[in-house]
C-alpha positions in Angstrom: 5.3 -14.4 21.6 7.9 -14.5 18.7 9.0 -11.1 17.5 8.9 -10.1 13.8 12.0 -11.4 12.0 13.5 -9.4 9.1 15.6 -10.9 6.4 16.3 -10.9 2.6 15.5 -13.5 0.0 16.3 -13.8 -3.7 13.4 -14.0 -6.0 12.9 -13.5 -9.7 16.2 -11.7 -10.1 15.8 -9.3 -7.2 16.7 -9.1 -3.5 13.5 -8.9 -1.5 13.1 -7.8 2.1 10.5 -9.6 4.1 9.1 -9.3 7.6 7.9 -12.7 9.0 6.4 -14.2 12.1 5.1 -17.5 13.3 5.1 -21.1 12.1 2.6 -23.1 10.1 0.9 -22.7 6.7 2.3 -19.8 4.7 0.3 -16.6 4.5 1.7 -13.8 2.3 0.6 -10.2 2.8 1.0 -7.8 -0.2 0.9 -4.1 0.5 -0.3 -1.2 -1.6 0.8 2.4 -2.4 2.2 4.4 -0.7 3.1 1.7 1.9 5.5 -1.1 2.6 5.5 -4.2 4.8 4.8 -1.9 7.8 1.1 -1.5 6.7 0.6 -5.0 8.0 2.1 -4.3 11.5 -1.2 -5.1 13.2 -1.7 -8.4 11.3 1.6 -10.1 11.7 1.4 -11.1 15.3 -2.4 -11.8 15.2 -2.1 -14.2 12.2 1.1 -15.8 13.6 -0.7 -16.4 17.0 -3.5 -18.1 15.0 -1.0 -20.8 13.9 0.4 -19.5 10.6 3.7 -18.5 9.1 2.9 -15.0 8.0 5.2 -13.1 5.6 4.9 -9.4 4.6 7.4 -8.4 1.8 8.4 -5.0 0.7 7.3 -5.4 -3.0 9.8 -4.4 -5.7 10.4 -0.7 -5.7 9.5 -0.3 -2.0 11.3 -0.3 1.3 14.5 -2.4 1.4 13.6 -4.5 -1.7 15.4 -3.8 -4.9 14.2 -1.0 -7.1 14.8 -1.9 -10.8 15.5 1.1 -13.1 13.1 0.4 -16.0 9.4 1.1 -15.8 8.7 -2.1 -17.7 10.3 -4.1 -14.8 7.1 -3.3 -12.7 4.6 -5.0 -15.0 2.1 -7.3 -13.3 3.8 -10.5 -14.6 7.1 -9.4 -12.9 5.4 -8.7 -9.6 3.5 -12.0 -9.7 6.8 -13.8 -10.4 8.3 -12.1 -7.4 5.6 -13.6 -5.1 5.8 -17.0 -6.8 9.6 -16.9 -6.3 9.0 -15.9 -2.6 7.0 -19.1 -2.0 9.7 -21.2 -3.6 12.5 -19.4 -1.6 10.6 -20.2 1.6 10.5 -23.9 0.5 6.7 -24.0 0.6 4.4 -25.9 -1.7 1.4 -23.7 -1.2 0.3 -20.4 0.3 -2.7 -18.2 1.1 -2.3 -14.7 -0.4 -3.8 -11.5 1.0 -3.5 -8.2 -0.9 -4.5 -4.6 -0.2 -4.7 -1.8 -2.8 -2.0 -2.5 -5.5 -1.3 -5.6 -3.5 -4.8 -6.8 -4.3 -4.0 -6.8 -8.0 -0.9 -8.8 -7.4 -2.8 -11.2 -5.2 -5.5 -12.0 -7.8 -3.0 -12.5 -10.6 -1.1 -14.9 -8.3 -4.4 -16.8 -7.7 -5.3 -16.8 -11.4 -1.9 -17.7 -12.8 -0.7 -20.2 -10.2 -3.8 -21.8 -8.6 -1.5 -24.8 -7.7 0.5 -22.5 -5.4 -2.1 -20.1 -4.0 -4.9 -22.1 -2.4 -7.0 -19.2 -1.1 -7.2 -15.4 -1.4 -8.4 -12.4 0.5 -8.7 -8.9 -1.1 -8.8 -5.7 0.9 -10.2 -2.4 -0.4 -9.9 -3.3 -4.2 -12.6 -5.7 -5.6 -11.5 -8.1 -8.3 -11.9 -6.6 -11.8 -12.4 -9.4 -14.2 -11.3 -8.3 -17.7 -13.2 -9.0 -20.9 -12.3 -9.3 -24.6 -14.3 -6.0 -25.2 -12.3 -4.0 -22.7 -10.2 -1.0 -23.9 -6.7 0.1 -22.7 -7.1 1.5 -19.1 -5.7 4.9 -19.9 -8.3 5.3 -22.7 -11.1 4.3 -20.3 -9.8 6.7 -17.7 -9.8 9.6 -20.1 -13.4 8.8 -21.1 -14.4 8.6 -17.4 -12.6 11.8 -16.4 -14.0 13.8 -19.4 -13.0 17.4 -18.7 -11.3 16.5 -15.5 -8.3 14.3 -14.7 -7.9 11.1 -12.8 -5.1 10.6 -10.4 -4.0 7.5 -12.3 -3.6 9.5 -15.5 -1.8 12.3 -13.5 0.7 9.7 -12.3 1.6 8.7 -15.9 4.1 11.6 -16.4 7.5 10.6 -14.9 8.9 13.1 -12.4 5.7 15.2 -12.0 4.1 13.5 -9.0 7.5 12.4 -7.6 8.4 16.1 -7.3 5.2 16.9 -5.5 5.3 14.1 -3.0 9.0 14.3 -2.3 9.1 18.0 -1.6 7.9 17.2 1.9 7.6 13.4 2.3 6.2 13.4 5.8 3.5 16.0 4.9 2.6 14.2 1.7 2.2 10.8 3.5 0.1 12.4 6.3 -2.2 14.1 3.8 -2.7 10.9 1.7 -3.3 8.6 4.6 -5.7 11.0 6.4 -7.7 12.1 3.3 -8.3 8.5 2.1 -9.3 7.3 5.6 -12.7 7.1 7.2 -11.6 9.9 9.7 -11.7 12.6 7.1 -15.1 14.4 6.8 -16.6 14.5 3.3 -15.3 17.9 2.4 -11.7 16.8 3.3 -11.7 13.4 1.6 -9.4 12.6 -1.2 -10.8 13.3 -4.6 -10.6 10.6 -7.3 -11.1 13.2 -10.0 -9.9 16.8 -10.0 -9.7 19.8 -12.3 -6.9 20.0 -14.9 -5.7 23.2 -13.2 -5.0 21.4 -10.0 -2.2 19.2 -8.8 -2.6 15.9 -7.1 -1.5 17.3 -3.8 -4.5 19.7 -4.0 -6.8 16.7 -3.7 -5.7 15.7 -0.2 -5.9 17.6 3.0 -3.4 18.2 5.9 -5.0 16.9 9.1 -5.1 19.2 12.1 -4.1 16.1 14.1 -3.3 12.5 13.1 -6.1 10.0 13.3 -5.9 7.6 16.2 -4.8 4.7 14.1 -1.7 6.6 12.7 0.9 7.6 15.3 3.8 10.0 15.0 6.0 6.9 15.3 4.2 5.2 12.4 4.6 8.3 10.3 8.3 8.5 11.3 8.9 5.0 10.0 7.1 5.6 6.7 8.8 8.9 6.1 12.3 7.4 6.6 11.4 4.7 4.1 10.2 7.0 1.4 12.8 9.6 1.9 15.3 6.9 1.2 13.6 5.2 -1.8 11.4 8.0 -3.2 8.0 7.2 -4.7 9.2 6.1 -8.1 8.9 2.3 -7.5 5.3 2.5 -6.4 4.3 4.9 -9.1 5.8 2.6 -11.8 2.8 0.3 -11.2 0.5 3.0 -12.5 2.7 3.5 -15.5 2.2 -0.2 -16.5 -1.6 0.0 -16.7 -1.7 -0.4 -20.5 1.2 -2.8 -20.6 -0.5 -5.0 -18.0 -3.7 -4.9 -20.2 -1.7 -6.0 -23.3 0.1 -8.8 -21.4 -3.0 -10.3 -19.8 -5.6 -10.6 -22.6 -5.5 -14.3 -22.1 -7.2 -13.8 -18.7 -10.3 -12.4 -20.4 -13.3 -14.0 -18.6 -11.2 -15.6 -15.9 -12.8 -16.2 -12.6 -11.0 -16.7 -9.3 -12.0 -20.2 -8.2 -10.2 -20.4 -4.8 -11.9 -19.8 -1.5 -12.0 -16.0 -1.2 -12.8 -13.1 1.1 -13.3 -9.4 0.4 -13.2 -6.6 3.0 -13.8 -3.0 2.1 -14.5 0.3 3.8 -17.8 2.1 3.7 -16.1 5.4 2.8 -13.5 4.1 0.5 -13.7 5.8 -2.9 -12.1 2.8 -4.6 -15.1 0.7 -3.4 -17.9 3.2 -3.9 -16.7 4.1 -7.4 -16.6 0.4 -8.3 -19.9 -0.6 -6.8 -20.6 -2.9 -9.8 -17.4 -4.9 -9.1 -18.4 -5.3 -5.5 -21.9 -6.4 -6.4 -20.6 -8.9 -8.9 -18.0 -10.6 -6.7 -20.1 -13.7 -6.2 -20.0 -14.2 -10.0 -16.4 -13.3 -10.6 -15.2 -15.2 -7.5 -17.6 -18.2 -7.3 -16.1 -19.5 -4.1 -16.4 -16.2 -2.2 -17.0 -17.1 1.4 -17.8 -13.6 2.6 -17.7 -9.9 1.6 -17.8 -7.2 4.2 -18.0 -3.4 4.2 -16.8 -2.0 7.5 -18.7 1.1 8.6 -17.0 4.5 8.9 -13.9 3.1 7.4 -11.8 4.4 4.5 -9.1 2.9 2.3 -6.4 1.9 4.8 -8.6 -0.8 6.2 -6.1 -3.1 8.0 -4.6 0.0 9.8 -7.8 1.8 10.5 -9.7 -1.2 11.8 -7.1 -3.8 12.8 -9.2 -5.7 15.3 -12.1 -6.2 12.9 -9.9 -7.0 10.0 -7.8 -9.5 12.0 -10.9 -11.3 13.2 -12.3 -11.6 9.6 -8.9 -12.8 8.3 -8.3 -15.3 11.0 -11.8 -16.7 10.6 -11.3 -17.0 6.8 -7.8 -18.6 7.2 -9.1 -21.2 9.7 -11.7 -22.4 7.2 -9.4 -22.1 4.1 -6.6 -24.5 5.3 
């Protein structure tokens, strides 16, 4: 079986690191926060063995990919352009795109803006949010929702605040985030979407007594090295573009994803449970949705927590989407 190949490509004015495996139709895997290409470690070989050329980039700001200085450089049109440029750099005419967490947002913008390039799409953990002309700036809506509390996405807006919290002990921060947002954490130890204004973000996650079975010490070693080198600023820049993205994409109001689509979520994922309306409406906003699945006893890190089930669903979808 071929091993994972690592190399760099030039795209959209940045140098991007990619992990790739296999030959065949191109499949691109877009990771979320706080992750990197490594979050797809269980998918690369499985998808390659199914007859595809699978590529997992470090998105801009993460891992070994360039980290531009300005916050504006991380708006959704730039990240979409990165992936379009990746397809061209690989000399491919089309690709299937799969996104998790922040990567899901990148994936659906790729599908909406370049349907000629992206022939099918799978979203993990974050259901498609179709915008409307009546929508308000995201930070305004978050303030209304949070009321007397605060949302983590609002907390992330202040540059330097959350960076200092997470970078004080990178390994501990990662273990707490990954555990608390997983299906392994009992209800009283799960990550809290909203929290009191007297609290810090780090107070909303819990240190595990032992790592869950899907997260090894070696996995945590790798992620710790990556974020100790890069810091968290690149990933956090995405949250600081919420309102800018909203301004830039008004023309997508009412847009539906027309490509063959798949959604996989976790039963205990707060991103899914707090957006139940989006999950329920996927058949309307993604008219060619082939399947939507909620995996039981699973949290947010779905492709890492349940790799066997996720791989089976992805490969089944890919086989019917080509």
